[in-house]
Every structure is written in C-alpha cells, then in structure tokens.
N, C-alpha and C positions, 0 to 999 in steps of 0.2 A: 720782160724780166723772166728769168728762169723760175720754174716751179719749186717751191720749198716742199720737200717730202716730209710732211708732218702728219699728225693725226687728222688734219682737215684736208689732206690731199685729195684732189679730184681724180676721176678715172682717167687712165691714159687714152691717147688718141689712137684709134686703129687705122693703119694705113696699108696700102698695097703698092707693090712695085712689080712690073712685069719684066722678067729677064728671059728672053727667048720665048719658049712655050710655057714657062713656069710663072704662075701668079704667086708671088711671095708676099706673105702677110707679116707685118711687124707692128709692134706697139711702141708708142713714143711718150715719154714722160717729160714734161717741161719743154723749154724752147732753147734752140741753139744759141749759145752766147760765146763770142770769141774770147772772152776773158775767163771762161770757165771750161773745164775739160768735159768732153762727151764720153759717156761710158757705153760701150757696145757689149751686150750680153747675148751669147748664143748657147742654146741648150743642146743636150744630147738627143740622139735619134729616138723618136717615139714619144717625145714630150711636146710642150707647147710654150709659147712665149710668156704666158701669164704665170708660169711656175716660178718666175723670178720676183713676184710681187713682194714677198717677205724680205728678200735680199735688198730690193730697192728701198723698202721702208726703213732699212737699217743704214742706208748710205748717208753720208754727210749731206747737208742741205746744199742747194744751188748746184745740183748735178743734172745735166741733160742726159737722159738714159734712153737707149733704143734696145729693145729686145726682139730678136728676129724669130719668127715662127717657122719651123722647118718641117711641117707635116708633109709637104710635097717632096722635100728632100728625103724624108724618112721613108716614104713609099718608094721613091726611086732607088734608095740604097737597098731596100728589101728586095726589089726586083733584080738589082745588079748583083747583090751578094747572096741572094737566096734562090730565086727562080733560075737564073742563068747558070750558076754552078750545078744545080740539079740536072739540067739538060746536058751540060758538058760531061758530068760524071757518068750519066747514063750512056752517052755516046762512047766514052772511053771504055766502059764496061762491056758494051756490046754494040760495035759500030754497024752491025747488020740490021739494027732496029731503030732507025731514026724517028719513026712514028711514035714509038714508045717514049723516046727522049722528049719529043715535043709535047706529048700528053702529060708527062711528069712535070714539065716546065709550066704548063697551063695550070695544072693542079696546085703546084707550089705558088704560082702567082695568085690564085684565088685565096688559098690559105694565108699567104703573106699579107694580102690586102686586108683581110679580116683581122689578123693579128695586129697590124699597124693601127687600125681604127680602135680595136679593143684596148691596146696599151695607151692610146691617146686618152680614152675615156677614163682609164684607171688613174692616169696622171692628173686628171682634173678632179678625181674623187678623193684620192689619198696620196699622202707624201711617201707611202711605201709601195708605189706602183710596181717597181721592179720585182720586189719580193712576192707580191700577190700574183703578178704575171708568171713568174717562174714556178710558183706553186701550182697554178692552173695547168701549165704545160707539163711539168714533171709529175705531179701527183694525179691530177684529174685525168689528163689525156694519156699520160705514160703508165703509171702504176695501176690506177683504177680501170683505165681503158683496156689494159691487157687482161684484167680479171673479169669484168662485167661487160657483156656484149652490148647492153643497152646504152653505155656511155657514148658509143659512136654517134648516137643521134644528137648529142650535144658536144661533139668534138670538132673543132675547127680543122684539125689535121685530117679527120675522117671525111669531112666535106670536100677537102681538096683531093683526096684519094678517090672519092666517088666521081668527081668530075674527070679526073685523069683516066679512070677505068672506063668511063663512057666514051671517051675519045679514042682510046686504044685498048683492045682486048688483051694486049700483051702486058698490060700493067698488072703486076702481082699485088695481092693484098688490097685490092680495091674494096672500099667499104660498101657493104650491101645495104645502102639506105636509099638508093634512088637518086639520080642526078637532079631531078626536079626539086626534091626536098633540099638537097645540098645547096643548089643555087639560090633558092628562096631564103633558106636559113642564113647563108652567107651574106646575101643582100640586105636582109632585115637587120642583122647584127651590125654590119658595117654602117648602114644609114643611121641606125639607132645610136651607135656609139658616137658618131660624128655629131648628131643632133644633141645628144646629152652633153658632149663637151662644149658645144657652143652655148647651150642654155646655162650650163654651169658657169661659164666665164662671164656671161651677161649678168648673172646675179651675184658674181663675186665682188666683194668689197674689201678694200684694204684698210685695216684698223691699226692704230698705233700700238696696241698691246700685243700684236702678233709677231 
C-alpha cells in the first residue's frame, strides 16, 4: 500500500542508481501503485533531495514520491559552466599562453568544487541558502576581500587563485597564501561540508506542523 504522508510518516528510503560513471542518489517515499500517480521532484543545482521534505508533507495522501539528489550533476555543471569557460576565455584573450589557461581552469575547478560543497551544506542548514551564499561571495570575498588582505586566508576564490598561480607563473593576481595551505583548506572545507550535509540529513525528521 502507498505510504500516507501524515504526522506519523516514516523516513524515506535512500536509493542509488548508476548511470554511466555517475552514482545518482534519490529518496523514495511510499511505494509505487498503478492506481495512484507518482510524483517526481528534481531540485536546482547546489541543493539536495531532502529539501523537498516540507513540500512532500503538504501533498495529498497516497502519493508515491521520488526526489532526485543532483549533487554529482551540480558538480558537473560547475565544471562545465565554470572551469571550462574560464579556460576558453583565457585562450581567447591570449592564445599564446595555453599554460595560463590550463592553470586558471584548474584553479576554477578547485574553487568550484568547494563552492558546490559549501552551498550544499548551506542548503541543509537554512532555507535561505542562496541568500547566505551570495552574501558570502559578494560581501566577504568581494567587498571585504578587496579591503582587508587577511580575508584571502578564508576566501575560496583566493584558494583557487593560489593553486592556479602555483601551476603557472603567468597567472596574475595569484593569492599569496601558499598552495599547500590552499589545497588543505579547500579539502577540509569540501569534506567538512559534505559530512555536515550527510549528518544533517540523517538527523532530519519530518513533522506534521512544518
């Protein structure tokens, strides 16, 4: 029988499906029933499948619901729409420096990976993740970063520029924080953000009054 989404609803089942080289995670509420419609929910880039919990709680009963988690897709989109365009733009600007373009692409990939993980954690922490993320990028890394030199030590963009500067001396404005620090900081924040998201979701419960 399909699950009734009421105040006593149990946790959804976490499932995985492999498509090519991508391991796609999704959550499933209830059981498929040919007499009832199945609802498929897909979220925006940078979020996770459990962001739909409150919406699912408000759906009519007897609904089979599948919410797809697109973290892998979010990272892939960041690389495709972030790191790759950076390399192409650098090549168009100066075709004589392919090494610089490659270094900038690697730096953008490092920063993009950390941003994706951080935004995922913010989505698990608050319903205002986009606003908080934009404030971090625009105010902390943008405005304050241009005024106070010390901000670069806690700036994801600066970590990416430090990596790019280590790969190619042709990279301008490389952050002077040391590539070792940049790599360790990026790794710790990425791993910590992913762990926090998983821990947050494991302890998340759906209540009828939410």
